[in-house]
N, C-alpha and C positions, 0 to 999 in steps of 0.2 A: 523525274525529279533529280535535280543536281544539287549536291551538298558542297559548299565551299568554306574553307577555313581562311580567315582574313588575318592580315598582320596585326591590325588593331580593331577590327570590326567584328570579332567573335565568329560564331558559326552562322552561315547564311544558307537558306533553302531557296532554290530557284525553280519555279514551275515553268517549264518551257512551253506548255500549252497556253497558259494565261499571261505569262510574263510577270507574275507576282513574285516578290522577294520577301521572305520572312527572316528576321534576324533574331538570334539568341545570343545574349550577352551575360555578363556577371549578374545583371539584374534578374535573370531567369535561372541562375544557379551555376553558370559556367565559372570555373575558378579564376580565369584570366581571359581578357579579350584578345590576347595574342595567341593564335592557333597556328602551330607549325605543320601538323600533319593530321589527316583524317582517314581512318580505315573502318570498314564495316565487318562485322562478324556474321556467322551463319544464321543468326536470329534477327538480322536486320538492324542491329544496334550499331551506333557509331562510336569509335574510340579515337580520341584526339590527344595529341601531345601539345602542351601549352607552356607558358612561362611559369606556371604554378602547378605542375604535376600533370597527371593523365586524367582525362574525364571521359565517362561513358554516358552517352545520350540515347534514350529510348524514344524514337519518333512517335510511337503510339501514345505514350503517356506524357511526352514532352518534359521528361524529368532527367536530371543529371545525377550521376554518382561519381564523386571525385576521389582520386587516390593521390597520396603525397609520399614524400620520402619516408614518412612513418609507416607506410604500408610496404616498404621494401624497394622503392624506386631508387635508382642510382643517384638522383637529385630531383629537386622540384623543377629545374630548368632543363629544357630540351632544345635540340638544334633543328634548324630549318632543313627540309628535304630529307631528314634522317628517319625514314619510316618505310616499312614494307610488310607484306603478308605473303607467307609461303604457301606451297600447294597443300599443306596439311591444315591450313587455317590459322597457324600461329602468327601472332603479330609481333613486330619488332619496332622499337622506338629508340633512337639514339639521343644521348644528352651530353652535358658538359663533363660528366664523370663516367662515361661508358654507355652501355645500352641495356635495355630490358626487353625480354621476350617472354611471351606467355600464351597459353592456349585458353581461349575464353571459355571453352567447354569444361575445363578443369577448375575454373574459379568457383568456389563455393560461397554462397551468401550466408551471412551470420543471421540465423533466424531466431536467435535467443533474444527475447525482449529485455530491455534494461529495467532495473528496478529503481523507482524514484522515491525519494524520501523528502519530507519537509524538514529543512535544516535550521530555519530561523523565522521569527516573527517580530515585527516592529509595530508599536502603537505610537502614533503621532511622532514618527521618525526616531523613536527611542526603542532599543532592543528589549525584548521581554525574556527574562531568565527564570527558570524554574528555581524555587526555593528562596527567592528574594522577597522582602516584605511588600505585601500588596500585589504580588504577582498573580495574574489570573490563571496561570498554569499550575495544575495539580501534579503533573509529571513532566519529565523532559519532553520537548516539543515533538521529537520523532516517535515518542511513545504515547503521546496524548491523542485522544479522540476529538477534543475540542476545548473551547473555553468561552467564558461569558465576560463581556466588557461593557462599561457604561457608554451612554450616548455621547458624552463629551470626548471620548477617545475613539471616535468612529472612523479614524483614518488608519488603515491596516495595510501592512505589506508582508508578503510571504516570500521566503527564499527556499529554493529546492534544488536538488542535485540528483544525478543518476549514480547508482552504486557500481557502475562499470568504469574502470579507470583508464582503459585503453582509448586513446584519442577522445577525451571528453569534450574537446572543443568542437567535435563533429556531431555531438548529441543534440537533438532538438526536443522542444517541449510544446505542449499545449495545455491550457488550463481553462477552468470555468468556475465561476462563483454562482452556484445554483441559488435562484431567488433574486439574482441581479443581472447576470449575463444571459442573454437568450441563446447564444451559441458558444461553441468552443472558440477560444482565442489562440491562434498560432503564434507562439512567442519566438520561434526560431531557436537560436542558441542562448537567448536571454533566459536566465534561470531565476527571475523574480517577477512578482506581480504586486501592484499597489491599487488599493481601493480607497476612495475618499467619500465623505458625506453619506455613509450608509444609513438607511432608514432603520428604525427599530424593527427587530425580527430575527429569525433564525436562518442562517445561510450555511451551505456546505461548499467548501473549497475543494475542488478536485483537480489533480494534475497528472498528466501522462508524459512518458518519455519515449523517444525514438532513437534506436541505435544508428550507427553510421551506415548501415545497409538498408535503412528505411523501414525497419520493423518496429511497430508501436507496441507499447505496453498497454493493452486495452483495459486492464484492471486499474492500474495507477494507484494513487493513494488519496485519501480524503481527510478533511479536517472540518469539524463543525464549529461555527462561529455564531454566537448569540449576542445581539446588541440590545441592551436594556433600554426601554423608552425613558425620556426625560419626564419630570413630574407633570408637565402639562400635556402629556400623552398617555397618562395612566388612567385606569378605569375610574378611580375615585375623582379625578379631575373632570372627566367626562360627565360623571354623575352630578358634580357640582354645577357644571355648565347647564345640564338639563334642568336642574333645580332652579337656577337663575332664570333660564328662558321661560320656564313655566310660571315663575313668579312675575316676570316682566310681562308675560302675555296676560295674566290675570289683571295686572295693574292697567295694562292697555285697554282691556275689555271694560274695566271699570270707568276709565276715562271716556270711552266711546258712549257708555250709557249716560254719562253726565252731559255729553254734547248732543244727545238725541234731539233736544228741543231746537238745535240749530240746523237740523238736517235739511229742512225745507229751504232755508237760506243758502246752504251749501250747494244744494242741487240747482237752485236758481243761478247762483254765481258760476257754477260749472257749465251750465247750459249757455250762459252768456259768453263764457270763455271759448267754448266750442264754436259758437257763432262767430266770434271774432277771428278764430283760427281759420274758419271757412272763408271769411272775408279776406283774410290775409293770403290764403292760398289762391283765391280768385285774383287778387291784386298781383300776386307773384306771377301767375300765369299770364296776366295781361302785360307784365313787364317783360316776360320772355318772348311772347308771341304777339303779333298784331291783334287788336281787339276783335276784328271780324273772324280771324282765324281761330282765336281762343274760344269765341262763342260757338263756332262750328264744331270745334273739338269737344267742348263740353256737351253740346246737344247731340251729336251723332257718333262721337268716339273717334272720328277721323276728319281730316280736311283734304279735299281733292287738290292735287297739283294743277296749276293753271299756266297757260301761255299768255304772255303780255307782249304786245307789238312794240310798245314804246316805253322804256324804262331808262331813267338816267341813273347810272351807277357811279358812286364816288368811292375812290380807293386812296388811302393814305398810309404812309409809314414814316418812321423816324430814320434819318440818315445816321450811319455809324452807331446804331443802337447798341451793339455789343461793346464798342469802345467807351461810350458814355456810361453804360451800365456797370462796367468794371470799376468806375470811379465812385460808385454809390454802394452803400450797404443794402442788403436785401430789403429792409423796411423802407429805406429812402426811395429805392427803385419803385417798389409797389405803391408807395404814397404818391410819388410824382405821376406815375401812370394813372392812378386813380383820379388825381386832380384833373389831368388832361382829358381822360375819357369821360368823366362825369360832365365836364364842360361841353364836350362834343355831344353827349346825349341830350343835354338841355337845348343846344343849338338845333339839333335834329327835330326835337319836339316843337320848338318854336316855329320852324319852317315847314312842318308837316312832312318831313322826310323820315323814312323808316330805317332805323338802325338794323343792319343785318347781323353783324358779328364783329368780334375782335379776335385776332390770332396773333399772339405775341405783341409786337408793337404796331401791327397793322390794324386799321379801322375801316370797315366797309359799311356803306349806307346806300339806299336807293330811293328815288322818287318815282311814284307811279305804281307801287305795289304796297299792299294788296289792293288798294283803291286806285284804279287807273286815273281818276280825276284829281288825286292829290299829289303833292310833291312834284310840281312842274320843273322842267330843266332849270329855269331861272332861279327857283327856290333852292335847288341843289347847289347851284353856283354861288349864291349868296351865303349859304351855309358853309361852303368851303372857304370863302373869304373870311368869314367870322372865325373859323377854325385857325386860319393862319394868323388872324389878329390875336387870338388867345396865345398861340405859341410865341408871337413876338413879345407880348407882355410878360410871359413866363421867362423868356430869355433875359429881358431887362431886369426883372425882379431878382432872379437867381444870380445874374451876373453881378449885381450890386452887392450881393451877399458872398461873392466868391465861390458860388456853387456851379457845377456843370449843368447844362440844360440840353434839351433835345431840339433838333431842327427837323422840319417836316416837309415832305413833298406830297402834293395832292394831284390826282388825275381823275378826269371825268369823261365818260362816254355815254351816248344815248343809243339804244337799240333794243331788239327783242330779247327776252329772257324767259326761262321757265322757273316758276317759284312754287315751293311746297315745303312740307314738314318732313324732316328726317329724324330717325331715332325712335326707339320703342319706349324707353323709360325716361330718358332725358331728351325732350323735344328741342328741335332747333329749326327755325324758319330760315330758309336759305334760297339763293337764286343761282341759276346755272346758265351757261351759254357763252358764246363768243363775245358778247357785250361785256361780260365780267372780265374776260381775258384782255380785251382792248383797254378797258378802264385801268387795269393793272399796268399795261404798257404805257398808258398816259402818265401814270405816277412815276414809273421807273425812268421814263424819258424826260421827266420834268426837272425842275430845279428847286432848291431849298427856298422856302418862303413864297413860292409861286403856286398858282392854280393853273394846271395845264389841261386844256380841253381839246377834244377831237373836233373835226370839221362837222360831224353829225350833231354834236351838242351846240357848236357855234351857230349852225343854221337856225336853231330854236331860240337862241338868246341874243343874237347879234343886234336886234333892234331895241333891246332893253335900255331905257334912258339912263339908268344909274350904273351901267357897266361900260368899261372900255376894254379894247382888245389889242394885242400885239401879235401879228402873224409871225410864226416861226418858220413858215415855209414847209417843205417836206422834210421830215426828220426820220432817220432810221430807227425803227422800233424792233426790238428783239422778236424774231419769229413772225413778224408781220410785214417786213419790208419798210418802204418809205410811206409815211402817213402825214397828212396835213394836220398841223397842231397850232394852237393859239394859247398865249398867256392872257388871262383875264384879271382885271382889277376893278375896284370900285372907284367911281368918280369922287373927287374931294367933297363935293356937296352932298353926295349920297352917304359918304362915310360919316359925316357929321350927324346924320339922322339915324344911323344904325343904332339899335339897342346895345347898350354897353355889355361887353363880354364879362364872363365870370372870372374873377381873379381871387385866389385864396392866398393870403399872406400869413406866413408862419412866424410866430415869435415865441420865445421860451415860455411865456406864461399865458398868452392869449392867442386866439385865432380869430381874425376879423375877416369877414367876407363882404364883397361889394358886388352887387348885381342890380340891374335895372328892375325895380319892383313893379308889380302889376297894380299895387295899391288897392287890394281887395278890402283891407281893413284900415282905411285912412285915419280913423279915429285913434289908432295906435301909432301914428306916424312918429318917427324919431325915437322909438322905444329903445331903451338900453337894457339889455338882457344879460344876466349871468347864467351861463349854462354849465352845470356840474355833471359831467358824464365821462366815464373812463373808456367807453367803446368808441373808436374812431368812426365806425360806420354810422352809429347812432348820432354822433356829433354832426356828421355830414348831412344826414337826413333832417335833423332839427334845424340846422342853419338854412338848408334849402327851403324848407317849409316857411320859416320865419321871413326870409328875404322875398319869397314869392308873394307873400300876403301883406307884409307891412312895409310901407315906404320908409327909407332912411333908417331901418333898424340897425343896431350895432350889437354884436354878440361877442362877449368875452368868454373863453372856455377854460374851465378848470378840470383837470383829469382825476381829481380826488377831493374828498371833503375838506382836507386841510388847505389845499389851494383855494377852494371856494371861500373858506372862512377868511383867508388872507386878502383875497380880492374884495370881498364884501366890506372888510374893515378899511381898505384903502380907497375904494371908489364908491360912487353913488349910482345905484341901479334902480330901475323902475320895478323889476320883477326878477325872480330867480327860478330856473327850472332845475330841479334837484333829483338826480338818480339816487335811489336809496341804497344800492349795493355798489360800493366803491372801495378801493384799497386805502390803507393808512387811516382814513376816517370815513365812515359810511354817512349816508344822507341824514339819518336820524341824529347822529352826534353833531354833524355840521349845522343842522337846523337849530338844535338846542344852543349851540355855541353862538350862532348869529343872533338868536333871541336875547342873549346875554350881552350883546354889544351896547355901547352907550348911545343915547340919543335916538334919532329917527332911524339909524341903521338897524336897530333891533326890530323895527316895524316893516322890514322888507317883505313884500308878498312872496311866498314860496309855493311853487306848484310841484307836487311829487310826480316823478316818472318811474313807473315800475311795471313789470310784466305780471306781477301777482295781483289778481283782482279779487281775492278773497276778502270778505268783510273784515276779518281780523287784521289784514294788512292795511286796509283803509283806516281802521280805527287807530292802528299804531302810528300811521303817518300824521293823523290829526293830533294824537297825544304828543308827538314830538314837536308840534308847533307849526306844521305845514297848513296852508290855507285851502288848497285844492288838490285834486287827485286826477291824473290822466294816465290810463293804462297804455302800456306799450305792447305791440306797435301802435302808435297813435295815428289818428287821422287829423288832417289839418283843421277841419271844422271843430273837432273836440278840443284841440290845443288852443285855438283862437277863442273859443267860448270860455275856457278856463281862464285865459289871460284877461278877457273882458270882465269876468266876474270878480276876480281878485283885485283888479285895478279899480273897479267900481266900489268895492267894499272899502278900499283904502281911502278913496275920495270921500266916502260917506263919513269916515271917522276922522 
């Protein structure tokens, strides 16, 4: 083991066997990081001359004992190379004002512990003096055993000092507030302690001191501190609380007895609610997993992974996603992604393509899984073209509003994959294989606004009459070498027959959606609906269901009851869908206010939307003036039935 004193690097230990170096500096107790000389005594301890006196280091305990001019040194500053050890073990160190020599065996340690006394107390940063009016001290602080303080003054600081006056700056302290501190706190040379926000109770403050030779006063001194509780933590207040709780419980029991006759109805409604929750859970599982996979998972508790020989994988992402995202607020970013991905989901559903997942700005779908007969390559390509159509319309719309928009690349490849479920609590249906990797390369090798397909996919779709292709030749793909690629687009005649994409237009007061309707409820054609709902997800679901079922429907959205009232007063609507829980003005107040409007506006049919299916809630909606009630989450059939009923009632009157 080699010990080295450095010019500004402190004391260093070099282990020649391992090559490890350990450094000791002022942070470890060395008085100064400039070490001029290092000598060892007969007990293996190291003595060092520094720019701030002489220091003794014990390698066993890794502790320092420092000596200064106050201990008899010629000066705190020593000279380089001015040190030696004679044959009798005496050590010599030279400094700027002479030299010091000493025999380490003759140096005696001061084993007398210092006596510590508490010298002052502050409450809320104000000194506490014995004898002053309102002082909690009955005697001077150094003679007091303790004091009692109110909870409002529970910020306490203690000052203490050693009764040895030789080199007091070298004395160290440790303290502990029993009942608050789990262990002793080493304060070093700091002779004060502060405690804030003490809970009511009795504490004992203890403090010990250490002399400059490292001897601790194990007995120390103590001070008892009692913090009185505030009124709301006293026994009589607790008794009052118990009394109130007992009274409230008795009142509650009495109320339960009065409602006993309604128990059967409550049980029925609760059973109905549980049934709806089960249906909702089943529907959610179907949204997460393919229907066949979800059914197998419910039936057997697991679903086997499968190999598919021919699957067409679609992979897309947004170019410069990070750059565009930085120009949007978090809510704007999520809203825009939601608009795009929801539109993509509907396109996949339309073409029988299975959505696999979204990761960040990437969207992946596949045709041919889990049903090999569904999602043919041509269907996947047509879905990709509609996706690009969506993005083109979004760019035009947002560009006209001066807002940034995303640009998308799409890649498609056909080949074998393995598909299955991963996850234990959060299931995810996923696919794996080189086909997925190649689809990703098709996307990254493509161009914005284009659909880039591989030669494998091209072989399946080249004879489709509504598609046209541009060969790109062999293009370098990262990690795959050169690959044959094609850009695909729809013929003009085919484009004109494609179902219209989903476009969501945002305005300050309304949200209008345009989608090619299926016309399931043609008797409601061109219906104008006022939708009052503060939850954006619920707004999206309601709009989708209405547009899916009603041709030409127009939906205006109000995010609270006040906006709904303003829109109802300004415009003519056929029906209103009213959420009952909204900010500023709830659905009950908004309904009553609409019923007070002049003329036919007061006769607007209103359908309540609420997750509370208790009979009392239904009665409350009817009392407010609503015409029908649809529980959330609603099913399309229930919503359409309610609309038909209220519109029929209006026609009859």
